[in-house]
C-alpha angles and dihedrals in degrees: 000000000000091000090050093052095045092047091050090050092050092046092049092044093068092057115076090190092058091060087077123067108258115252115258106276122222109263114231114223093248093050091045091054092047093051091048091053093046091048090057091058101040118095109230103214132162090224133026124186129184149127130269142197121199132197117192115195113201123192111252095026121098097203123056120236109248131202136163140189143116137286144202126208113191121179113237091012109059140230132314114197114190117193109202101172142073088003127001117243139129139219122206116197114192128171091258104027148026122215133186117200135191125234091270091054096254118140116257099170138005134183122187128200091226088063097034107030092186090064092078091060093043092052091049089053092049092049090050091055096046094045096035090235096185098197093051093043091057090051091057104030145035103244130213135153143097140273131206138161093276094053145293140269129204132187116204124200116189117247095203111085094211092051088048088061087070106022119051099178148330122219120198128192126183153117120212087351136019108275103178137020118192117190120194115192121209092239093057105264117122141188132207117199118188119197118208135178095014112181132182124225135182094230143001121253122253090253091051093049089050089066090067095054 
């Protein structure tokens, strides 16, 4: 996940146009119907917690790179992505910054929106993907897919040409929560993130909120 976010930040950073939020795109009838059906299934919660497993497939390597851990998505605060295995680390994505921390909590990397203005837009896009924020997703991507009683699927194609040079597509599957995220990079690498045990909460704990300070 950290590699995905950093690559997206770098890709977006070379596009001045992407530093501004894309104008609201006209919603095609099919996409409008799909978003309405997905919205009916999604659970709108201030806080979502869960676990994840990730497989990163890199061209030239036979075996995928695997990691696992847990995450927190808090509206108005951001995302905390804890990698537990194979090496402990964490990534904190806030509206105005991105931080990478070592297992002991010490800071290993930090990017601020005041230094990298595009970061605010990138972080908004990441939050939209992880929380399936349908309005924001349609700002950043062309949306297609299907919805049925057992769940929904969406395919996202980036609207920004410079971002499309790195990111070919994102595929989301879910029900009340996002269950899978598939990232296909333009150069051939791909990632599959599976979300398990997702739970909604009305608020984050004090210790969880402390991670955003």
